N, C-alpha and C positions, 0 to 999 in steps of 0.2 A: 228172067227165069224165077218161078215161082218159088224156089229154095233159098234164094239168096236175099237179103235186104239190101234193096240198092236204091235207097231213098237220095232224092236231090239235096246237095249241100245247102241249099235254102229251102226251107219248108213253109209254106202258105199255110198260115194258121188263120180259120173261118170262123172263129168265136163270134167277131163282130161284123160279120157278112151280112147277117140276117136281121133279126128284131133287137138284138142287143147293140146295134151299131149301125149300118149301112143302110139296112132294109133293104137289100138288093132284090130285084124284079129277077124272074125266071131268065132274062135275057141278060141282064146283069151278072148273075153268076155266070151264064155260059161265056160271056164274054172276058169274066175275068178269069176263069178255068182255062181258058184258051190262050189268053196272054200268057198266064204262067207257064203253060205247057211249052208254047212257042220260045220261052225264054229259059228253057232248063229248070224251071221250076216245077217238077212233076210229082211233088210229095203235098198232100193235103191233110191238115189237123184236125180234128172234131172231135165232139164228146156229145155224148146223146143228151145232155142237158144245154147243148147251146143253142141260144136264142129260144129258151123256155121250152125246149124240147122239138123246136121246128125248124133249125140250121139244117140239120142233114136230111131231111126230107127235100128242104128247098133246093139244096144243092143237087140232090139225087133227080129231082125233077128236071132240073138243066141239064144235068148229065146223060138223062133219057133223050134229048133232044139231039146228042150228037153221041150215040154209043161208042163210036169209032175211037172217042177220048180213054174209054175205059183201059183199054191195052195199053195207053202210053203215060197213066198217070198210077200214083200209089195213096191208096186211101188209110188213113190212121184215124182211128177214133178210140174213144175212151168211156169206160161205165162204172159203176159202182155208187154215185151219188145219187140219193134219192131226194130230190126237189119237192116242194110241194107245187101243184101246177093242176089247172085246170085238163092239162094235156097229158097228166097222168092221174087220174082220180083214185088209182088203186094206193097213192103214195100217201099215207096218214100220218106221217111224221118225217120231218127232215133229218136225213141220217145217212150214214155209209151202209152198202149191201155188197158184202163180196162172197153171199152164197154161191153154190154151184148153181141152183135153178135161175139166180137173178142175173148171172154172167152168164148162161146160155140164152136167157128170155132176152137180155138188153143185145146182145151180138146177134140175133136172129132180127129183133126189129131194126138194128143199124142196117143189116143186110137188105131188108125192105126199103128203108128210108133212101138208101143211097143206090136202090137199083142195081145191085151187084150179087153176084153168087160166092163172093169172097172178099173179105178184109184183109189188106195187106198187113196192118199191125193193128192188134188189138191191145189195150193197155188198162190197167186198173187206174182209176183217175186221182185217187188218193189215198194214201195209208187209212186203211178200219180198224182201229183199235182192237175190234173184235174179230179180225180175219182168222179164218182157219186156213193154212196154206195146203191141207189135204183137200178139201175141198174147191180151193183155186186149182190146185191140179187137176182133179178131176174134171172140172169144167174144160179148163184148157185142153186136156187131152180129148176130151170128146169132140171140141169144136175142130181141132186140129186134124183129129181120123176122118172127120166128116169133110175136111177140105174147107170148111167155113172160113177159117181164119189160117194164115200163112206163118205170123209171127206172134210172138205174146210179150208183154213187158209190163211196166209198171211208170206212173208218174209221180213224180217227186217224193219217192221211197228213200229213208236212209239206207246206209249200207248194211246194216243188220236187218233191218226187214227187207231187203233184196235178197239177203242171204237166206233169211229163213224161207221166203218162198222156193229159192232156187235149190234148196235141199229137197224139194218135191217135183219140181219142173222148170225146165231152164227159162231162166229171165234173159230174153235178149235185147231188151231196149230199158233205160230208165229215163225217160224222158224228165229234163230238169226245166221249170218255167222260167225262161228269160226273154226278152223282146228287144231288139234293138229300136 
């Protein structure tokens, strides 16, 4: 059901599936996605920056080859870090950006990259010292109303940072960086 967060107890982290690690081919991505799904790992963690802004698209291209998988999996992705990259020439300085405009543009780019019409969980990747919770709430509200994102949260925020945003928009997830 689209209104409940029903993530698998184990979430497949995709950061090192592409350029920053295994350099999967499209068939490798598809095999990994299918293997995870067959073994009750139906949640996949992404960020726009993974693989120097390439991993989401590579994953999405593989998913496009078996579109029936989309209804069986949950896509998590993150935004808010602007890295210097030839793949994002508009990024002139390495920084955080949690402005409403940037969040919305990032979500729309992730939707396109992942070849999907909705993201299950969309997170702010890191705390932004200059974040404006009103702008964050504005972006999250718009994306939710448009049906582009089902659930919102943050990644590696302190309790007080979560409370700050939660005063303006409900934070449903605080993803903490940990790996077995």
